C-alpha positions as CSV (number, residue, x, y, z in Angstrom):
1,X,8.8,-13.4,-23.6
2,X,11.9,-11.8,-22.2
3,X,14.5,-14.4,-21.3
4,X,13.8,-15.2,-17.6
5,X,17.3,-16.4,-16.7
6,X,18.9,-13.4,-18.3
7,X,16.6,-11.1,-16.3
8,X,17.4,-12.8,-13.0
9,X,21.1,-12.5,-13.8
10,X,20.6,-8.8,-14.4
11,X,18.9,-8.5,-11.0
12,X,22.2,-9.4,-9.4
13,X,22.7,-11.0,-6.0
14,X,19.4,-11.0,-4.2
15,X,19.3,-10.4,-0.4
16,X,19.0,-13.6,1.8
17,X,19.6,-11.9,5.1
18,X,18.1,-9.7,7.8
19,X,19.4,-6.1,8.1
20,X,19.9,-5.2,11.8
21,X,22.1,-2.4,13.2
22,X,23.9,-2.0,9.8
23,X,24.8,-5.7,9.6
24,X,23.6,-8.6,7.4
25,X,22.5,-11.3,9.8
26,X,20.7,-14.6,9.7
27,X,17.9,-15.6,12.1
28,X,19.0,-17.9,14.9
29,X,16.4,-20.5,13.8
30,X,17.9,-20.8,10.3
31,X,14.4,-21.2,9.0
32,X,13.8,-19.6,5.6
33,X,10.9,-18.4,3.3
34,X,11.0,-19.2,-0.4
35,X,10.5,-16.2,-2.7
36,X,9.0,-17.0,-6.1
37,X,8.2,-15.2,-9.3
38,X,4.3,-15.2,-9.5
39,X,4.3,-15.2,-13.3
40,X,6.3,-18.4,-13.6
41,X,6.2,-20.0,-10.1
42,X,9.9,-20.3,-10.3
43,X,12.1,-19.8,-7.2
44,X,14.0,-16.6,-7.0
45,X,15.7,-17.3,-3.7
46,X,15.0,-17.4,0.1
47,X,15.0,-15.0,2.9
48,X,15.2,-15.7,6.7
49,X,11.9,-16.4,8.5
50,X,12.6,-13.9,11.3
51,X,11.8,-14.9,14.8
52,X,10.8,-12.9,17.9
53,X,14.5,-12.9,18.9
54,X,15.4,-11.1,15.6
55,X,12.6,-8.5,16.2
56,X,13.9,-7.9,19.7
57,X,17.4,-7.4,18.3
58,X,16.1,-5.0,15.7
59,X,14.1,-2.9,18.2
60,X,17.1,-2.8,20.5
61,X,19.2,-1.4,17.6
62,X,16.6,1.1,16.7
63,X,16.4,2.3,20.3
64,X,20.1,2.7,20.6
65,X,20.2,4.7,17.4
66,X,17.3,6.8,18.6
67,X,19.1,7.8,21.7
68,X,22.5,8.1,20.0
69,X,23.7,9.2,16.6
70,X,20.3,9.9,15.0
71,X,19.3,12.3,17.9
72,X,22.6,14.2,17.5
73,X,22.0,15.1,13.8
74,X,20.7,18.6,13.3
75,X,17.3,18.8,11.5
76,X,18.7,20.4,8.4
77,X,21.4,17.7,8.1
78,X,18.7,15.0,8.7
79,X,16.8,16.5,5.8
80,X,19.9,16.3,3.6
81,X,20.3,12.7,4.5
82,X,16.7,11.9,3.5
83,X,17.2,13.7,0.2
84,X,20.4,11.7,-0.5
85,X,18.5,8.5,0.3
86,X,15.8,9.4,-2.2
87,X,18.3,10.2,-4.9
88,X,20.3,7.0,-4.1
89,X,17.1,5.0,-4.7
90,X,16.4,6.8,-7.9
91,X,19.9,6.1,-9.2
92,X,19.2,2.3,-8.9
93,X,15.8,2.5,-10.6
94,X,16.7,-0.1,-13.3
95,X,17.7,-2.8,-10.8
96,X,15.0,-2.1,-8.2
97,X,12.2,-2.1,-10.8
98,X,13.5,-5.4,-12.3
99,X,13.6,-7.0,-8.8
100,X,10.1,-5.6,-8.0
101,X,8.7,-7.1,-11.2
102,X,10.2,-10.5,-10.6
103,X,9.1,-10.5,-7.0
104,X,5.6,-9.1,-7.3
105,X,4.6,-9.8,-10.9
106,X,3.6,-6.2,-11.8
107,X,4.4,-4.8,-15.2
108,X,7.9,-3.3,-15.4
109,X,6.6,0.2,-16.3
110,X,4.5,0.1,-13.1
111,X,7.5,-1.1,-11.1
112,X,9.6,1.8,-12.4
113,X,6.8,4.2,-11.3
114,X,6.9,2.6,-7.9
115,X,10.6,3.1,-7.5
116,X,10.3,6.8,-8.6
117,X,7.5,7.3,-6.0
118,X,9.7,5.6,-3.3
119,X,12.5,8.1,-4.1
120,X,10.0,11.0,-4.2
121,X,8.7,10.2,-0.6
122,X,12.2,10.6,0.8
123,X,12.8,13.8,-1.1
124,X,9.3,15.2,-0.2
125,X,9.7,14.7,3.5
126,X,13.3,15.9,3.4
127,X,12.0,19.4,2.9
128,X,9.9,19.4,6.1
129,X,12.5,18.2,8.6
130,X,13.6,21.7,9.7
131,X,10.1,23.1,9.6
132,X,8.5,21.0,12.3
133,X,7.9,24.1,14.4
134,X,6.1,24.4,17.7
135,X,4.0,27.3,19.0
136,X,3.8,29.7,21.9
137,X,0.8,29.9,24.2
138,X,-0.1,33.2,26.0
139,X,-0.4,32.6,29.7
140,X,0.3,36.1,31.1
141,X,3.3,38.2,31.8
142,X,4.7,35.9,34.6
143,X,4.8,32.8,32.4
144,X,6.3,31.6,29.1
145,X,4.7,28.5,27.5
146,X,5.9,26.9,24.3
147,X,5.3,23.6,22.5
148,X,7.7,21.4,20.5
149,X,7.2,18.4,18.3
150,X,9.2,15.4,19.5
151,X,9.6,11.9,18.0
152,X,7.4,9.2,19.2
153,X,10.4,6.8,19.3
154,X,10.9,3.4,17.7
155,X,8.3,2.8,15.0
156,X,7.2,-0.5,13.5
157,X,6.1,-0.9,9.9
158,X,4.3,-4.0,8.8
159,X,4.1,-4.0,5.0
160,X,1.7,-5.5,2.4
161,X,2.7,-7.4,-0.7
162,X,0.8,-5.5,-3.4
163,X,3.0,-2.4,-3.7
164,X,6.2,-3.6,-1.8
165,X,8.8,-0.9,-2.6
166,X,6.4,2.0,-2.4
167,X,5.1,1.0,0.9
168,X,8.5,1.0,2.5
169,X,8.9,4.7,2.0
170,X,5.2,5.7,2.6
171,X,5.6,5.2,6.3
172,X,9.3,5.2,6.7
173,X,10.1,8.6,5.2
174,X,7.8,10.7,7.4
175,X,8.8,8.6,10.4
176,X,12.5,9.5,9.8
177,X,11.6,13.1,9.0
178,X,10.2,13.4,12.5
179,X,13.3,12.0,14.1
180,X,12.1,8.4,14.8
181,X,13.9,5.1,14.1
182,X,12.3,2.1,12.5
183,X,11.9,-1.7,12.3
184,X,10.3,-2.9,9.1
185,X,8.6,-6.3,8.6
186,X,8.0,-6.8,4.8
187,X,5.4,-9.2,3.4
188,X,6.7,-12.7,3.2
189,X,5.6,-12.9,-0.5
190,X,7.6,-9.8,-1.5
191,X,10.5,-9.0,0.8
192,X,13.3,-8.3,-1.7
193,X,13.0,-4.6,-2.7
194,X,12.4,-3.6,0.9
195,X,15.6,-5.3,1.9
196,X,17.5,-3.6,-0.9
197,X,16.1,-0.2,-0.1
198,X,17.1,-0.5,3.5
199,X,20.7,-1.1,2.4
200,X,20.7,1.7,-0.2
201,X,19.5,4.4,2.2
202,X,22.1,3.3,4.8
203,X,24.8,3.6,2.1
204,X,23.5,7.1,1.4
205,X,24.3,8.2,4.9
206,X,21.4,7.1,7.2
207,X,23.3,5.8,10.3
208,X,23.3,2.1,11.2
209,X,20.4,1.0,13.4
210,X,18.1,3.9,12.3
211,X,16.4,1.5,9.9
212,X,16.3,-2.2,10.5
213,X,14.4,-4.9,8.5
214,X,13.3,-8.4,9.6
215,X,11.7,-10.6,7.0
216,X,9.3,-13.2,8.3
217,X,5.8,-14.4,8.7
218,X,3.1,-12.1,10.0
219,X,2.0,-14.4,12.8
220,X,5.5,-14.6,14.1
221,X,7.7,-11.5,13.2
222,X,4.7,-9.2,12.6
223,X,3.1,-10.2,15.8
224,X,6.3,-9.8,17.8
225,X,6.8,-6.3,16.3
226,X,3.3,-5.1,17.1
227,X,3.5,-6.5,20.7
228,X,7.0,-5.1,21.5
229,X,6.7,-2.7,24.4
230,X,9.5,-0.4,23.1
231,X,7.6,0.2,19.8
232,X,5.7,3.4,20.2
233,X,3.8,3.5,16.9
234,X,2.8,0.7,14.4
235,X,1.9,1.4,10.8
236,X,0.1,-1.5,9.1
237,X,-1.5,-2.1,5.7
238,X,-3.5,-5.2,5.1
239,X,-6.7,-7.0,6.0
240,X,-9.3,-5.8,8.5
241,X,-8.9,-9.0,10.6
242,X,-5.1,-8.6,10.9
243,X,-5.5,-4.8,11.4
244,X,-7.7,-5.5,14.4
245,X,-5.1,-8.0,15.8
246,X,-2.3,-5.4,15.3
247,X,-4.4,-2.7,17.1
248,X,-5.1,-5.1,20.0
249,X,-1.4,-5.9,20.3
250,X,-0.3,-2.3,20.2
251,X,-3.0,-1.4,22.8
252,X,-1.3,-3.6,25.3
253,X,1.5,-1.1,25.7
254,X,-0.6,2.0,24.6
255,X,1.2,2.4,21.3
256,X,-0.5,4.4,18.5
257,X,-1.4,2.9,15.2
258,X,-1.9,3.9,11.5
259,X,-4.1,1.3,9.8
260,X,-4.8,1.2,6.1
261,X,-7.2,-1.8,5.7
262,X,-9.6,-3.1,3.1
263,X,-11.9,-1.5,0.7
264,X,-14.9,-2.1,-1.5
265,X,-14.9,1.3,-3.2
266,X,-18.0,2.5,-5.2
267,X,-17.4,4.1,-8.6
268,X,-20.5,5.9,-9.9
269,X,-21.3,6.5,-13.6
270,X,-24.2,8.9,-14.2
271,X,-26.1,9.0,-17.4
272,X,-24.6,12.4,-18.4
273,X,-21.0,11.1,-18.0
274,X,-18.5,11.3,-20.8
275,X,-18.2,7.5,-21.4
276,X,-15.2,7.9,-23.7
277,X,-13.4,9.3,-20.7
278,X,-15.0,7.1,-18.1
279,X,-14.1,3.7,-19.7
280,X,-10.3,3.9,-19.3
281,X,-10.8,5.4,-15.8
282,X,-13.0,2.5,-14.8
283,X,-10.6,-0.1,-16.2
284,X,-7.6,1.6,-14.5
285,X,-9.5,1.9,-11.3
286,X,-10.3,-1.8,-11.0
287,X,-7.7,-3.7,-13.1
288,X,-4.5,-1.8,-12.2
289,X,-2.0,-4.1,-10.4
290,X,-4.4,-7.0,-11.4
291,X,-7.0,-5.6,-9.0
292,X,-4.7,-6.0,-6.0
293,X,-5.2,-2.5,-4.7
294,X,-7.1,-1.7,-1.5
295,X,-8.8,1.4,-3.1
296,X,-9.7,-0.3,-6.4
297,X,-13.1,0.8,-7.7
298,X,-14.6,-2.6,-7.6
299,X,-18.3,-1.6,-7.3
300,X,-19.5,0.1,-10.5
301,X,-22.8,1.8,-9.8
302,X,-24.2,2.6,-13.3
303,X,-27.4,4.6,-14.0
304,X,-29.7,2.2,-15.7
305,X,-30.1,4.1,-19.0
306,X,-26.5,3.6,-20.0
307,X,-25.7,0.3,-18.4
308,X,-25.8,-1.9,-21.5
309,X,-23.8,0.6,-23.5
310,X,-21.2,0.9,-20.8
311,X,-20.9,-2.8,-20.1
312,X,-20.4,-3.5,-23.8
313,X,-17.6,-0.9,-24.0
314,X,-15.9,-2.2,-20.9
315,X,-16.2,-5.8,-22.1
316,X,-14.7,-5.0,-25.5
317,X,-11.8,-3.1,-23.9
318,X,-11.2,-5.8,-21.3
319,X,-11.0,-8.6,-23.9
320,X,-8.3,-6.7,-25.7
321,X,-6.1,-6.6,-22.6
322,X,-2.9,-8.7,-22.7
323,X,-1.9,-10.8,-19.8
324,X,1.7,-11.8,-19.4
325,X,5.0,-11.6,-17.5
326,X,5.7,-8.2,-16.0
327,X,9.0,-8.1,-17.8
328,X,7.1,-7.8,-21.1
329,X,4.9,-4.9,-19.8
330,X,1.5,-6.5,-20.3
331,X,-1.8,-4.8,-19.4
332,X,-2.2,-7.3,-16.5
333,X,0.4,-9.3,-14.7
334,X,-0.3,-12.3,-12.4
335,X,-1.8,-12.4,-9.0
336,X,0.7,-12.7,-6.2
337,X,0.4,-16.4,-5.3
338,X,-1.4,-19.6,-5.8
339,X,-3.3,-18.8,-2.6
340,X,-4.6,-15.5,-4.0
341,X,-5.5,-17.1,-7.3
342,X,-7.5,-19.7,-5.5
343,X,-9.3,-17.1,-3.4
344,X,-10.3,-15.0,-6.5
345,X,-11.3,-18.1,-8.4
346,X,-13.5,-19.1,-5.5
347,X,-15.3,-15.8,-5.6
348,X,-16.0,-16.2,-9.3
349,X,-17.1,-19.8,-9.2
350,X,-19.5,-19.2,-6.3
351,X,-20.9,-16.2,-8.1
352,X,-21.7,-18.4,-11.2
353,X,-23.3,-21.0,-8.9
354,X,-25.6,-18.3,-7.6
355,X,-26.6,-17.4,-11.2
356,X,-24.5,-14.2,-11.6
357,X,-23.5,-13.6,-15.2
358,X,-20.1,-12.5,-16.2
359,X,-20.0,-10.4,-19.4
360,X,-16.3,-11.4,-19.7
361,X,-13.8,-13.4,-17.7
362,X,-14.6,-15.0,-14.4
363,X,-11.9,-17.6,-14.5
364,X,-8.2,-18.3,-14.2
365,X,-6.3,-17.5,-17.4
366,X,-3.6,-19.6,-19.1
367,X,-0.7,-17.6,-20.6
368,X,1.3,-19.5,-23.2
369,X,4.8,-20.2,-21.9
370,X,3.8,-19.3,-18.3
371,X,1.9,-22.3,-17.3
372,X,3.1,-22.0,-13.7
373,X,1.9,-18.4,-13.3
374,X,-1.1,-17.2,-11.3
375,X,-3.1,-15.4,-13.9
376,X,-6.8,-14.4,-13.7
377,X,-8.7,-12.9,-16.6
378,X,-10.1,-9.3,-16.3
379,X,-13.7,-10.0,-15.2
380,X,-17.0,-8.1,-15.3
381,X,-20.0,-9.4,-13.3
382,X,-23.3,-7.9,-14.3
383,X,-26.4,-7.0,-12.2
384,X,-24.8,-8.0,-9.0
385,X,-27.3,-8.0,-6.0
386,X,-26.5,-5.6,-3.3
387,X,-26.2,-8.3,-0.7
388,X,-24.0,-10.6,-2.8
389,X,-20.5,-11.3,-1.6
390,X,-19.2,-9.8,-4.9
391,X,-20.8,-6.5,-3.9
392,X,-19.8,-6.7,-0.2
393,X,-16.4,-8.4,0.2
394,X,-13.0,-7.4,-0.9
395,X,-12.0,-9.8,-3.7
396,X,-8.5,-8.3,-4.3
397,X,-8.4,-9.4,-7.9
398,X,-9.4,-8.1,-11.3
399,X,-13.2,-8.5,-10.8
400,X,-15.6,-5.7,-11.4
401,X,-19.2,-5.9,-10.0
402,X,-21.8,-3.8,-12.0
403,X,-24.7,-2.6,-9.9
404,X,-27.6,-0.6,-11.6
405,X,-28.8,2.6,-9.9
406,X,-31.6,5.1,-10.6
407,X,-30.3,8.4,-9.3
408,X,-27.6,10.1,-7.2
409,X,-29.5,9.5,-4.0
410,X,-29.4,5.8,-4.6
411,X,-25.8,6.0,-5.5
412,X,-25.0,7.6,-2.2
413,X,-27.1,5.1,-0.2
414,X,-25.6,2.1,-1.9
415,X,-22.1,3.5,-1.7
416,X,-22.4,4.0,2.1
417,X,-24.0,0.6,2.7
418,X,-20.7,-1.0,3.3
419,X,-18.4,-1.6,6.2
420,X,-15.6,0.0,4.2
421,X,-14.9,3.6,3.5
422,X,-11.5,3.9,1.7
423,X,-12.2,5.5,-1.7
424,X,-15.0,6.5,-4.1
425,X,-15.4,8.0,-7.5
426,X,-18.1,9.6,-9.7
427,X,-18.3,10.5,-13.4
428,X,-20.8,13.2,-14.2
429,X,-21.0,16.5,-16.0
430,X,-23.3,17.9,-13.2
431,X,-20.9,19.6,-10.7
432,X,-23.8,19.9,-8.2
433,X,-24.3,16.1,-8.2
434,X,-20.5,15.6,-8.0
435,X,-20.2,17.8,-5.0
436,X,-23.2,16.3,-3.3
437,X,-21.8,12.9,-3.8
438,X,-18.3,13.9,-2.5
439,X,-19.8,15.5,0.6
440,X,-22.1,12.6,1.4
441,X,-20.1,9.5,0.6
442,X,-18.2,8.0,3.5
443,X,-14.8,7.6,2.1
444,X,-11.3,8.9,2.8
445,X,-10.7,10.0,-0.8
446,X,-13.1,10.9,-3.6
447,X,-12.3,11.1,-7.3
448,X,-14.5,13.2,-9.6
449,X,-14.3,12.5,-13.4
450,X,-11.3,10.3,-12.8
451,X,-10.1,7.4,-10.6
452,X,-6.8,7.3,-8.7
453,X,-4.0,9.6,-9.8
454,X,-4.2,12.1,-7.0
455,X,-0.6,11.6,-6.1
456,X,1.6,11.0,-3.1
457,X,1.2,14.4,-1.6
458,X,-2.5,14.0,-0.9
459,X,-3.6,12.5,2.4
460,X,-4.7,8.8,2.0
461,X,-6.6,6.6,4.4
462,X,-10.0,5.2,5.2
463,X,-13.1,5.7,7.3
464,X,-15.1,3.0,9.1
465,X,-13.4,-0.4,8.8
466,X,-11.0,0.8,6.1
467,X,-8.6,2.1,8.8
468,X,-7.3,4.7,11.2
469,X,-5.1,7.7,10.4
470,X,-3.7,9.1,7.2
471,X,-0.6,8.5,5.1
472,X,0.9,10.6,2.4
473,X,1.3,14.4,2.4
474,X,1.7,16.6,5.5
475,X,-1.1,14.6,7.3
476,X,1.2,11.6,7.6
477,X,3.5,13.4,9.9
478,X,0.9,13.6,12.7
479,X,1.4,9.9,13.5
480,X,5.1,10.3,14.0
481,X,5.5,13.1,16.5
482,X,4.1,14.0,19.9
483,X,3.5,17.5,21.2
484,X,5.4,18.5,24.4
485,X,4.3,21.6,26.2
486,X,6.8,23.5,28.4
487,X,5.6,26.2,30.9
488,X,8.2,28.4,32.6
489,X,7.2,30.6,35.5
490,X,9.3,33.8,35.5
């Protein structure tokens, strides 16, 4: 294994502060949160446990910036600042990826991709800043009517722990492109790269107060941010239960929300599918980031005639996967925390008690030299009943549930028999079946003969209890501006 102490030294000084109005500050309570490496359990450092008072200060700073320097910058110049922010992030890819791996446990190659995508978000939205045009509305010769797109105001961003650095930019970049300011509350498990990015983009020219970040617990800092009457839009990614609470808090002051919540995404494999191509797509779809992805293809709906062959191929490939520290670029890193390991282990042990068979895995995994890490083996549960919790609930770990189907109609029916509607996939050579499935399945994004990989310029979000609104691409901008209509009588 890569020398841990040497890697931590290369990461440099880690942030142990809040960033408000361009300043490094401590929370008045002086309470702190320990930040640990999930692959070893070792302490990386601490960050402040931000209080309501710190959230209030951050929102005040964001409001002053909104009404002051940020509003005075011309759109083209604001676009240049976003581009500079993206390139400044890209220039620090080595350090940011290293910190992301130490903080979240993900393989270093994936962390590097995450940093690149973070930079790309800022550069992508930089190009739209001076193109947010309004329209004219014909009302007759005695009137002139036009519309303009104006910022919603101060935006709040409550981030998840599974893709920490990427999620900073996914909501922040379009918010800034539309002229808003922001307060960010990163996940308490993975706050480090969000704090670093905030500082980097400010050094690249974004004025102080435009972006503020308060680390802390969701029930304190996150709650205070969602409830704050000066926050006009809240973007949240996380569980359905917490999403509902965020929405209720925002509703008290009629703020809008973007919610990206849970998923239990169906991945259909028809008998005519190219299995050589499907197997790696299935594995990537469910085991990427150790299964800690909302859109993971965790329900594998397999046509009966090929189920045994496919399960055998998936089992053989899964058992060759290497688990280890993210610094060594394994196939799977650890789960984020002891709490998450216990939750995933609980799903597996209860399933075995109910008589469900695992073709492979189904238990915590010990990695030599990393006894303090939170590892779980890649797992495949076979012939899972439709009403079983493995087929219905989000596990958020590397657990695949195989469900037999007879035909495309049954695949659609089972796929839609879920409270979630985030993603779906299908492998088939029959384009008619693929299109029928894509049109009928209740999901915000559908993958045909692949899984994931559509990129950050494609709208992303869920149906039903998987969320409200869309992130990524041009669709993300809709959440961050309001349309003002002006009518002039001549």
